[in-house]
C-alpha positions as CSV (number, residue, x, y, z in Angstrom):
1,M,-10.5,9.0,-9.2
2,A,-11.5,5.5,-8.3
3,R,-8.3,3.8,-9.4
4,E,-5.4,4.3,-11.7
5,T,-2.2,2.4,-12.7
6,V,0.7,4.8,-12.1
7,A,3.7,2.5,-12.8
8,E,4.7,-1.0,-13.8
9,F,7.7,-3.0,-12.7
10,D,8.5,-6.2,-14.5
11,G,4.8,-6.8,-15.3
12,R,3.7,-5.9,-11.8
13,Q,1.4,-2.8,-11.8
14,V,1.3,-0.1,-9.1
15,I,-2.4,0.6,-8.8
16,I,-3.5,3.6,-6.7
17,M,-7.1,3.8,-5.4
18,D,-8.7,6.3,-3.1
19,S,-10.6,3.4,-1.4
20,I,-9.6,-0.2,-0.8
21,T,-13.2,-1.0,-1.6
22,H,-12.1,-0.7,-5.3
23,V,-9.8,-3.7,-5.1
24,E,-10.8,-6.4,-7.6
25,E,-9.9,-9.8,-8.8
26,G,-7.5,-8.4,-11.5
27,D,-5.4,-6.9,-8.7
28,V,-4.1,-10.3,-7.6
29,G,-0.3,-10.1,-7.2
30,Q,-0.2,-6.3,-7.9
31,I,1.1,-3.4,-5.8
32,V,-1.9,-1.5,-4.4
33,V,-1.6,1.9,-2.8
34,S,-4.9,2.6,-1.1
35,A,-5.8,5.9,0.6
36,S,-8.1,4.1,3.1
37,H,-7.2,3.8,6.8
38,G,-5.3,0.6,7.7
39,G,-8.0,-0.7,10.1
40,V,-9.8,-4.0,10.3
41,S,-12.5,-3.2,7.7
42,S,-9.9,-2.1,5.1
43,G,-7.9,-5.3,5.9
44,G,-11.0,-7.3,5.2
45,F,-11.3,-5.9,1.7
46,A,-7.5,-6.3,1.1
47,C,-7.7,-10.0,2.2
48,E,-10.4,-10.7,-0.5
49,Y,-7.7,-11.1,-3.2
50,P,-4.0,-12.1,-2.7
51,L,-2.3,-8.8,-3.4
52,G,1.4,-8.6,-4.0
53,V,1.8,-5.5,-1.8
54,V,-0.7,-3.2,-0.2
55,F,-0.4,0.2,1.5
56,F,-2.9,2.2,3.5
57,N,-2.9,5.4,5.6
58,D,-2.1,5.0,9.3
59,A,-4.9,7.3,10.3
60,G,-2.8,8.5,13.2
61,V,-2.6,4.9,14.4
62,G,-5.3,5.4,17.0
63,K,-6.5,3.6,20.1
64,E,-5.1,0.0,20.4
65,N,-3.4,0.5,17.0
66,A,-6.8,0.5,15.2
67,G,-5.4,2.5,12.2
68,I,-2.8,-0.2,11.4
69,A,-4.7,-3.4,12.3
70,A,-4.8,-4.5,8.7
71,L,-1.0,-5.1,8.7
72,E,-1.3,-8.0,11.1
73,M,-4.3,-9.5,9.2
74,L,-2.2,-9.4,6.0
75,E,0.9,-10.7,7.7
76,E,-1.1,-13.8,8.6
77,R,-1.6,-14.3,4.8
78,S,2.1,-13.5,4.0
79,V,1.1,-10.3,2.2
80,A,3.5,-7.4,2.4
81,A,1.6,-4.5,3.8
82,G,2.3,-1.1,5.2
83,T,1.0,2.4,5.9
84,V,2.1,5.9,5.2
85,S,1.9,8.6,7.8
86,N,-1.3,10.6,8.0
87,E,1.1,13.6,8.4
88,S,2.5,12.9,4.9
89,A,-0.6,12.1,2.9
90,K,-4.3,12.8,3.0
91,I,-6.7,10.0,3.8
92,G,-8.8,9.4,0.8
93,D,-6.3,10.8,-1.8
94,A,-4.3,7.9,-3.3
95,R,-2.3,10.2,-5.6
96,D,-1.1,12.1,-2.5
97,H,-0.1,8.8,-1.0
98,W,1.9,7.8,-4.1
99,E,3.6,11.2,-4.5
100,N,4.1,12.3,-0.9
101,G,3.5,9.4,1.4
102,I,6.2,8.5,3.9
103,I,6.2,4.9,5.2
104,S,5.3,4.8,8.8
105,H,4.5,1.1,9.6
106,L,5.3,-2.2,7.9
107,N,4.5,-5.8,8.6
108,E,7.3,-8.4,8.8
109,T,6.6,-9.6,5.2
110,A,7.1,-6.1,3.9
111,K,10.3,-5.7,5.9
112,A,11.6,-9.0,4.6
113,A,11.0,-7.7,1.1
114,G,13.3,-4.8,1.8
115,L,10.9,-2.0,2.5
116,R,11.8,0.4,5.3
117,E,9.9,2.8,7.6
118,G,10.7,6.4,7.1
119,E,11.3,6.1,3.3
120,P,9.1,7.9,0.8
121,L,6.6,5.3,-0.5
122,R,7.2,6.0,-4.2
123,E,11.0,5.7,-3.9
124,A,10.8,2.6,-1.7
125,I,8.5,0.8,-4.1
126,S,10.6,1.8,-7.1
127,S,13.8,0.7,-5.5
128,I,12.5,-2.7,-4.4
129,Y,10.5,-3.7,-7.5
130,D,12.2,-1.9,-10.4
131,T,14.7,-4.4,-11.8
132,G,15.3,-2.3,-14.9
133,S,12.1,-2.4,-16.9
134,A,10.1,0.2,-15.2
135,R,7.4,2.1,-17.0
136,T,5.6,5.0,-15.2
137,A,2.5,6.8,-16.0
138,G,1.4,10.2,-14.6
């Protein structure tokens, strides 16, 4: 699976993608759940288009926070960004992130939007962005 829309909240799609390299111009303003690590290279791809929200895998965080470096990059652009724990979802499997991911790290923009670490990703996204007209797929 390269990418799939799994939900829509008030016209904002939730798009899951196994790799952030699949992000494209049509994703501007959307909620993207990527199964890529949250490192600098992934952050670079996510910065190409102004996404509404983007999530990655924390890849175990790693040396000098390398697995979550994208969060700071996106914070500089006021984009809500976070990671799910590598203990809760498999790197490279976006469906697993959406269905089982637990939020492990958030940037300040994501926290200000109401997202919280320790919450299941799917529930957190739904509770923040579903204002009554949700439509889910798969």
